[in-house]
C-alpha positions in Angstrom: -20.8 -1.5 12.2 -20.2 -5.1 12.1 -23.8 -5.8 10.7 -22.9 -3.4 7.7 -19.6 -5.0 7.2 -21.1 -8.6 7.4 -23.8 -7.4 5.0 -21.4 -6.1 2.5 -19.2 -9.1 2.5 -22.7 -11.2 2.0 -23.6 -9.0 -1.0 -20.2 -8.9 -2.7 -20.0 -12.8 -2.4 -23.4 -13.4 -3.7 -23.2 -11.0 -6.7 -19.8 -12.5 -7.3 -20.8 -16.0 -7.5 -23.8 -15.0 -9.3 -21.7 -13.4 -12.1 -19.3 -16.4 -12.0 -21.9 -18.9 -13.1 -22.7 -16.7 -16.3 -21.8 -18.2 -19.4 -19.9 -15.2 -21.0 -16.5 -14.3 -20.0 -16.8 -10.6 -19.0 -19.2 -11.2 -16.2 -17.0 -14.0 -15.1 -14.1 -11.4 -14.8 -16.2 -9.1 -12.8 -17.6 -11.9 -10.6 -14.1 -13.0 -9.8 -13.2 -9.5 -8.8 -16.2 -9.0 -6.8 -15.4 -12.3 -4.6 -12.0 -11.1 -4.3 -13.2 -7.9 -2.8 -15.4 -9.8 -0.3 -12.6 -11.7 0.7 -10.2 -8.7 1.0 -13.1 -7.3 3.4 -13.3 -10.4 5.3 -9.5 -10.5 6.0 -9.7 -6.9 7.1 -12.6 -7.5 9.4 -10.6 -10.4 11.3 -8.3 -8.0 12.7 -10.9 -6.3 14.9 -13.0 -3.0 13.9 -11.0 -0.6 15.7 -11.3 3.2 14.8 -8.4 5.6 15.4 -6.2 3.3 16.8 -2.6 2.9 15.6 -1.3 -0.4 14.1 1.8 -0.5 15.9 2.7 -0.5 19.6 3.8 2.8 21.2 4.4 4.0 24.5 1.4 5.2 26.2 -1.2 3.6 23.7 -3.5 1.2 25.4 -5.5 -0.1 22.4 -4.0 -0.9 18.9 -5.1 -2.6 15.8 -3.5 -5.9 14.7 -1.4 -4.9 11.6 -1.4 -8.5 10.1 -4.8 -8.5 8.5 -3.7 -5.1 7.0 -0.7 -6.6 5.6 -2.7 -9.5 4.5 -5.2 -7.4 2.5 -2.7 -5.4 1.0 -0.8 -8.4 -0.3 -4.3 -9.8 -1.5 -4.9 -6.5 -3.4 -1.9 -6.9 -5.4 -2.6 -10.7 -6.2 -6.0 -9.9 -7.3 -4.9 -7.1 -9.5 -2.6 -9.4 -11.0 -4.7 -12.4 -11.4 -7.5 -10.1 -13.0 -5.0 -8.8 -15.7 -4.0 -12.3 -16.5 -7.6 -13.4 -16.8 -8.5 -10.2 -19.0 -5.8 -11.0 -21.2 -7.0 -14.6 -21.5 -10.5 -13.4 -22.1 -9.2 -11.2 -24.8 -7.1 -13.8 -26.5 -10.2 -16.2 -26.5 -12.6 -13.5 -27.9 -10.1 -12.5 -30.7 -9.7 -16.2 -31.6 -13.2 -17.3 -31.8 -15.1 -13.9 -32.0 -17.4 -14.9 -29.3 -17.6 -14.0 -25.7 -19.3 -16.9 -24.7 -17.9 -19.6 -22.4 -18.4 -23.2 -24.3 -19.2 -25.9 -21.5 -20.1 -28.7 -23.7 -17.9 -31.6 -24.3 -18.7 -31.8 -28.2 -16.1 -30.4 -30.6 -17.3 -28.0 -33.0 -17.5 -29.2 -36.7 -15.1 -26.6 -37.8 -12.4 -27.8 -35.1 -12.6 -31.5 -36.1 -10.6 -31.4 -39.3 -7.8 -29.5 -37.3 -7.1 -32.1 -34.5 
């Protein structure tokens, strides 16, 4: 089970980093989402993988799951959803203003924007 989870975290991280290095905004958004999923799985795995164990102490229970990683993952899911929504709106605004989905990484100012500055 641990090997499967570690492989999933590695695959999500590799795919997320690969997509984040693309020069278009939509793959960058998908890459950030995949990387946040990998971090969520990593946080969840830090609490030990225990199956059918309660997250809180009760009388007569010998094994339990640490509830802190579950709370951290839930918080991270909410934060990543909000961040994804903000990034999508920024990418949409960029696309509507420039009619291009390409990320410009050059330091040169385009000829049409030189007159506005």
